[in-house]
C-alpha positions in Angstrom: 8.9 18.6 12.2 7.2 19.8 9.0 3.4 20.0 9.1 1.6 18.5 6.0 -0.5 20.8 3.9 -4.1 19.9 3.1 -3.2 18.5 -0.4 -0.2 16.6 1.1 -2.3 15.2 3.9 -5.2 14.2 1.3 -2.5 12.4 -0.8 -1.0 10.6 2.3 -4.6 9.6 3.5 -5.5 8.4 0.1 -2.3 6.4 -0.1 -2.7 4.8 3.4 -6.4 4.2 2.9 -5.9 2.6 -0.5 -3.2 0.2 0.9 -5.4 -0.8 3.9 -8.4 -1.3 1.6 -6.3 -3.6 -0.7 -5.0 -5.5 2.3 -8.5 -6.0 3.8 -10.2 -6.6 0.5 -7.7 -9.5 -0.6 -7.7 -11.1 3.0 -11.6 -11.0 3.1 -11.9 -12.4 -0.5 -9.5 -15.3 0.3 -11.2 -16.0 3.7 -14.5 -16.2 2.0 -13.2 -18.5 -0.7 -11.5 -20.7 1.8 -15.0 -21.2 3.5 -16.6 -22.1 0.2 -18.4 -18.7 -0.5 -17.7 -16.6 -3.5 -17.3 -12.9 -2.6 -20.5 -10.8 -3.5 -22.2 -13.9 -4.9 -19.7 -13.9 -7.9 -19.1 -16.9 -10.1 -15.6 -18.4 -9.4 -14.2 -17.1 -12.7 -15.2 -13.6 -11.8 -13.3 -13.3 -8.7 -9.7 -13.2 -10.0 -10.5 -10.4 -12.5 -12.5 -8.5 -9.7 -9.5 -8.5 -7.4 -7.1 -7.6 -10.2 -9.1 -4.5 -11.2 -9.2 -3.4 -7.4 -5.4 -3.9 -7.4 -5.1 -1.9 -10.6 -7.0 1.1 -9.4 -5.0 1.2 -6.2 -1.7 0.7 -8.1 -2.5 3.6 -10.5 -3.7 5.9 -7.7 -0.4 5.4 -5.8 1.6 5.7 -9.1 -0.1 9.1 -9.6 0.8 10.1 -6.0 4.4 9.1 -6.3 4.7 10.8 -9.6 3.3 14.1 -8.1 5.8 13.8 -5.2 8.7 13.1 -7.6 7.7 16.2 -9.6 7.4 18.3 -6.5 10.8 17.1 -5.1 12.6 18.0 -8.3 10.7 21.3 -8.8 11.1 22.6 -5.2 14.5 20.9 -4.7 13.4 19.2 -1.4 13.7 15.6 -0.3 10.9 13.1 -0.5 8.2 13.6 2.1 6.7 10.6 3.9 3.8 10.6 1.5 6.2 9.3 -1.3 7.4 6.4 0.9 3.7 5.4 1.9 3.0 5.2 -1.8 6.1 3.2 -2.5 5.1 0.7 0.3 1.6 0.5 -1.3 2.9 0.0 -4.7 5.1 -2.8 -3.4 2.2 -4.3 -1.6 0.2 -4.4 -4.8 2.9 -6.2 -6.6 3.4 -8.8 -3.8 -0.4 -9.3 -3.8 -0.5 -9.7 -7.6 2.3 -12.3 -7.4 0.6 -14.1 -4.6 -2.5 -14.4 -6.8 -0.7 -16.0 -9.6 0.7 -18.7 -7.3 -1.2 -21.9 -6.9 -1.0 -22.8 -3.3 -3.2 -24.2 -0.5 -5.4 -21.6 1.4 -3.4 -22.0 4.6 0.1 -21.4 2.8 -1.6 -18.4 0.9 -2.8 -16.8 4.2 0.5 -17.4 5.9 2.4 -15.8 3.0 -0.2 -13.0 2.8 0.0 -12.0 6.4 3.9 -12.4 6.3 4.5 -10.0 3.5 1.7 -7.6 4.5 3.3 -7.2 8.0 6.8 -6.8 6.6 5.7 -4.0 4.2 3.6 -2.2 6.8 6.5 -2.5 9.3 8.8 -1.0 6.6 6.4 2.0 6.4 6.3 2.5 10.1 10.2 2.2 10.3 10.5 4.8 7.5 8.2 7.1 9.2 10.1 6.8 12.5 13.4 7.4 10.8 12.2 10.5 9.0 10.8 11.9 12.3 14.1 11.3 14.1 16.1 12.9 11.2 13.7 15.9 11.1 14.0 16.3 14.9 17.8 16.1 14.7 18.0 18.7 11.8 15.6 21.1 13.8 17.8 20.8 16.9 21.0 21.7 14.8 19.2 24.8 13.5 
């Protein structure tokens, strides 16, 4: 199995941490709102733009990471590393969360859909990681 270099590991960690941050931040904000408390003492009209700005930063960070990985993949003529897949999952997560914010639903429905799609996307990331490790091991055994 290929060991990640420090820059690769840093990009992978940034991608995972930004995705987890995004999930926790949105979940926390929604739970606070459901209990009648605005996050960080904000006015209700400030919460949506605050969350959207957080999503934008995470989205742009992961877009940069995936762009670097695409460039490296083409330049070095290698397949995508797991870093690229992690960034793709986080990009999808951000789009799902953004779509959820635009839907007017009850808090219970929102939480159910939030947890459902978050779990599906994180399971996809874990599945991709396992598949890549199995394929790496299989290729190493052939050589």
